[in-house]
C-alpha positions, 0 to 999 in steps of 0.5 A, a space after each residue: 545488880 536487880 537485887 540492888 535496885 530491889 533493896 533500895 527500893 525497899 528501904 527508901 519505899 516513901 521517897 521513892 513513892 513520891 518521886 513516882 508521884 510527882 513524875 505522874 502528876 507532871 506528866 499528866 499536867 503537861 498533857 492537860 497544857 498541850 492537849 487543852 490550854 494551847 489550842 484555847 491560848 491560841 484560838 483567844 489570841 486570833 480572836 484578839 487580834 481579830 478584834 484589834 484590826 477591827 477596832 482599827 479599821 473602824 477608827 479610820 473615817 473617810 474625809 467627809 464623816 471625819 468633816 462632820 464630825 469635826 464640825 459637830 464637836 466645833 458646835 458643841 464647843 461653840 455652845 459652851 461658850 456664853 455671851 458677854 453680858 454672862 460674865 457676871 453670871 459665870 464669875 458668881 458661879 465660881 464664887 458659889 462653887 468656892 463657898 459650896 466647897 467651904 474655901 474663902 476667895 481673896 482678891 480678884 482681878 482680871 484682864 480682858 483680852 479680845 480675840 478679834 479673828 474668833 469674835 471671842 473676849 477672853 478674861 484672865 482671871 487671878 484669884 487666890 482660895 483658901 482652906 482645908 486641902 480636900 476643900 481646895 482640891 474639890 473646888 479645883 475639880 468643880 472648876 474643871 467640871 464647869 459646863 462653860 469654857 474655863 480653862 485653868 491655866 496655873 495653879 500654885 499651893 502654898 502653906 505657911 503653917 507645916 502642923 496646920 492644915 491651911 492650904 492657900 491656892 493661887 489660880 489663873 483661869 481664863 474664861 472664854 466669852 461670845 462677843 456682841 451680845 
């Protein structure tokens, strides 16, 4: 029996050496994983869990701090609402943004709505702009970056010619203004 095994090893020396190499390589990898990587992974998971718990605790504010943060945020919001007399400037800014983005503005209509409870006045604007798709999209992005309290309510796109890159965007925007000024 021993002789048969020695004969097989002699004839299949190359295959046996590859198998032996792979066996030794697997043992080395198993030792590296169990000795170095598994403890390191466990340590990193504990650190990650600890950081998550700290972040969760930091997000919990007491009622007083939460009230002060809410008051600060409300004052910032009120600061973004222009006065009623600045409606022409806000409208001019919208038209200037359209010109800067190389889009054509169609007819603009607006309807004022009074919000008595908050002493605000909202203008609901309806307008359409047309131009290349990238320019129209850039104009919409500029509207969203506007520092005043302007809300884009609805947007709809249309293209009458599928071969031309000429898009018409219909917008409904609400502009909020403070009353009394």
